C-alpha positions in Angstrom: 0.0 0.0 0.0 1.3 3.4 -1.0 0.1 6.6 0.8 0.2 9.9 -1.0 -0.3 12.8 1.3 -0.9 16.5 0.7 -1.0 18.7 3.8 -1.5 22.4 4.5 -1.7 24.0 7.8 -5.5 23.5 8.0 -6.1 20.1 6.6 -4.3 17.0 5.4 -5.5 14.6 2.7 -4.3 11.0 2.5 -4.9 8.7 -0.5 -4.0 5.0 -0.5 -3.2 3.2 -3.8 -1.9 -0.2 -4.6 1.1 -1.0 -6.9 -1.2 -0.8 -10.0 -2.4 2.7 -9.0 -5.9 1.6 -7.9 -7.3 3.6 -5.0 -7.9 1.3 -2.0 -10.4 3.3 0.0 -12.0 6.7 0.4 -9.7 9.7 0.9 -8.8 10.2 4.6 -8.7 13.7 5.9 -7.0 14.8 9.1 -6.0 18.1 10.6 -3.0 19.8 8.9 0.5 18.5 9.8 2.7 21.5 9.6 6.0 20.6 11.5 7.1 24.3 11.5 4.2 25.1 13.7 3.1 22.0 15.5 5.1 20.1 18.2 6.1 16.5 17.8 3.5 15.5 20.4 0.7 17.3 18.4 1.9 15.7 15.1 1.7 12.2 16.6 -1.6 12.9 18.2 -3.2 14.1 15.0 -2.1 11.0 13.0 -3.1 8.6 15.8 -6.7 10.1 15.8 -7.4 8.5 12.4 -8.9 5.0 12.8 -8.3 4.2 9.1 -4.6 5.1 9.3 -4.2 3.0 12.5 -6.0 0.1 11.0 -3.7 0.0 7.9 -0.4 1.3 9.3 1.4 -2.1 8.9 0.2 -2.5 5.3 1.9 0.7 4.1 5.1 0.2 2.1 5.7 3.9 1.0 4.6 7.3 2.2 5.0 10.2 -0.1 4.3 13.3 2.1 4.1 16.9 0.7 3.4 19.6 3.2 3.4 23.2 4.4 6.4 23.8 6.8 8.5 21.1 5.1 10.8 23.5 3.1 13.6 23.5 5.7 15.6 20.7 7.1 14.7 20.7 10.8 10.9 20.5 10.5 11.2 18.1 7.6 13.3 15.7 9.7 10.9 16.1 12.7 7.9 15.0 10.6 9.8 12.2 8.9 10.7 10.8 12.3 7.0 11.0 13.4 5.8 9.2 10.3 8.5 6.6 10.5 7.5 5.9 14.1 3.9 5.4 13.1 4.4 3.5 9.8 7.3 1.3 11.0 7.5 -0.9 7.8 7.3 2.0 5.3 9.8 4.0 3.4 9.1 7.6 4.1 9.6 10.6 1.8 8.9 14.1 3.0 9.0 17.1 0.7 7.7 20.7 0.7 4.1 21.5 -0.5 5.5 23.4 -3.5 6.6 20.1 -5.0 3.0 18.9 -4.7 1.9 22.0 -6.5 4.5 21.4 -9.2 3.5 17.8 -9.9 -0.2 18.8 -9.8 0.1 21.7 -12.3 2.8 21.0 -14.8 1.8 19.4 -18.1 4.9 17.0 -18.1 7.7 16.2 -15.7 10.3 18.3 -17.5 8.3 21.4 -18.1 9.8 24.5 -16.5 7.4 26.9 -14.8 6.9 29.3 -12.0 4.6 27.6 -9.5 2.6 29.4 -6.8 0.5 28.2 -3.9 -2.3 30.4 -2.6 -4.1 28.5 0.2 -4.0 28.9 3.9 -0.5 30.2 3.3 1.3 31.2 0.1 4.6 30.4 -1.7 6.2 30.7 -5.1 9.1 28.9 -6.7 10.7 28.3 -10.1 10.8 24.7 -11.3 13.5 24.3 -13.9 12.3 20.9 -15.1 14.4 19.0 -12.5 14.4 20.8 -9.2 13.0 23.8 -7.4 14.7 27.2 -7.2 13.5 29.6 -4.5 14.7 33.1 -4.1 12.9 34.2 -1.0 13.2 32.3 2.3 9.8 31.7 3.8 9.4 33.4 7.2 5.8 32.3 8.0 2.4 33.8 8.1 3.1 36.7 10.4 5.6 38.3 8.0 4.9 36.9 4.6 2.1 34.8 3.0 0.7 37.6 0.9 -2.6 36.8 -0.9 -3.1 33.7 1.2 -6.2 32.7 3.3 -4.6 34.0 6.5 -3.5 37.2 4.7 -7.0 38.0 3.6 -8.5 37.0 7.0 -6.1 39.5 8.6 -7.0 42.2 6.1 -10.8 41.6 6.7 -10.4 41.9 10.4 -8.3 45.0 10.1 -10.7 46.7 7.8 -13.6 45.7 10.1 -12.0 47.2 13.2 -10.5 50.3 11.4 -14.0 51.0 9.9 -12.7 50.6 6.3 -15.5 48.1 5.3 -18.6 49.3 3.5 -21.5 49.3 5.9 -23.4 46.5 4.2 -20.3 44.2 4.1 -19.5 45.0 7.7 -23.0 44.0 8.8 -22.8 40.7 6.9 -19.3 40.0 8.3 -20.6 40.7 11.8 -23.5 38.3 11.3 -21.3 35.4 10.1 -18.6 35.5 12.8 -17.9 36.1 16.4 -16.0 39.4 16.2 -15.7 40.2 19.9 -12.2 41.5 20.5 -11.5 39.1 23.4 -12.6 36.1 21.3 -10.4 37.1 18.4 -7.4 37.7 20.6 -7.9 34.3 22.4 -7.8 32.5 19.0 -4.8 34.5 17.8 -2.6 34.4 20.9 -3.8 31.5 23.1 -4.8 28.8 20.6 -2.6 26.7 18.2 -2.6 27.4 14.4 -3.6 31.1 14.4 -2.8 31.2 10.7 -5.6 28.6 10.1 -7.9 30.6 12.3 -7.3 33.7 10.2 -7.8 31.7 7.0 -11.3 30.8 8.0 -12.4 34.4 7.3 -11.4 34.0 3.6 -14.5 32.1 2.9 -16.5 35.3 3.5 -14.4 37.0 0.8 -15.0 34.3 -1.7 -18.8 34.3 -1.0 -18.9 38.1 -1.5 -16.9 38.5 -4.6 -19.6 40.6 -6.3 -18.7 43.5 -3.9 -16.4 46.0 -5.4 -14.7 46.3 -2.0 -13.9 42.6 -2.0 -12.7 42.6 -5.6 -10.2 45.4 -4.8 -9.2 43.6 -1.6 -8.4 40.4 -3.6 -6.5 42.2 -6.3 -4.4 44.2 -3.9 -3.3 41.0 -2.2 -2.4 39.4 -5.5 -0.5 42.5 -6.6 1.5 42.3 -3.4 2.2 38.6 -3.9 3.1 39.1 -7.5 5.5 42.0 -6.8 7.1 40.3 -3.8 7.2 36.7 -5.1 6.4 36.1 -8.8 8.5 39.0 -10.1 11.6 37.5 -8.4 11.7 35.4 -11.6 11.6 38.3 -14.1 13.9 36.5 -16.6 12.2 33.2 -16.3 8.8 34.8 -16.8 9.8 35.8 -20.4 9.6 32.1 -21.4 7.6 30.1 -18.9 4.0 30.3 -17.5 2.9 30.8 -13.9 0.8 27.9 -12.5 -1.3 28.2 -9.4 -2.5 25.7 -6.8 -4.7 26.1 -3.8 -8.3 27.1 -3.0 -7.6 30.9 -2.9 -6.0 30.8 -6.3 -8.8 28.6 -7.7 -11.6 30.9 -6.6 -9.7 34.1 -7.6 -8.8 33.2 -11.2 -10.4 36.2 -12.6 -8.5 38.6 -10.3 -5.2 36.7 -10.9 -5.6 36.9 -14.7 -6.3 40.7 -14.3 -3.1 41.3 -12.2 -1.1 39.1 -14.6 -2.2 41.4 -17.5 -1.2 44.4 -15.5 2.3 43.0 -14.6 2.9 41.2 -17.8 3.2 37.5 -16.9 1.5 34.5 -18.4 -0.9 32.5 -16.3 -0.9 28.7 -16.8 -2.9 26.1 -15.0 -5.0 26.2 -11.8 -5.4 23.2 -9.5 -7.6 23.6 -6.5 -6.5 20.4 -4.7 -3.0 19.2 -5.6 -3.7 15.7 -4.2 -5.4 14.7 -7.4 -2.5 15.7 -9.6 -0.1 14.0 -7.1 -1.9 10.7 -7.4 -1.6 10.8 -11.2 2.1 11.7 -10.9 3.0 8.9 -8.5 0.9 6.3 -10.5 2.9 7.1 -13.6 6.1 6.8 -11.6 5.4 3.7 -9.5 
């Protein structure tokens, strides 16, 4: 049994296939396993909560894990050790979530492209057809992650509290969420995964895209992301497309295309859930 895993900070999808590429049971979903944020104890606890994973742990021969927070060596090794401890008989491979986005969006394995993730967090890399090249070191949601779910959640909360929201949007936002200051601060500073908490508010943005305020909010975040991340690859952009993975990207295609036209880069493919493309990639390469 081969497990193919795609994890963000919010959620983690597990798909099991046999050696012929046949899916063995329904996709398993757990909470996100971001080793840059979660402790070893929390990582172990999250995996052990899945009855399906516990039942099949001894049947697993390979685990191909792609996740947020796995772009640097220390958290990658931490998660690999946790997975190895749980799937004792399996060969474990852990890679950053950007590689999942690459395999899910490129048209063939040797195609070069700039590949972006816009989900709970955000990232951008150049894939040269063999390996990733990254020109900006990721410093996490509190400093970076432009145009991500947690970025937009933070902007919505700021605009609400600074009275920058149009009144009708402010009323709708207030009706949908608990916006008491103490409640928000408790979730931001006393609970784990504040980035995932912030990202929950992005759903409101997607559901209210007909508002001019929301459209401008989305575009401003994408412009910021493009200038800070995509335009790091100015020379490469003259010859390769920019692919996007993640829910924010998928639901904001119109705004991404508009900003791409402004800043003169070519948009390629969109993939909402990289796990589907990952399965196809690994079945081809079994």
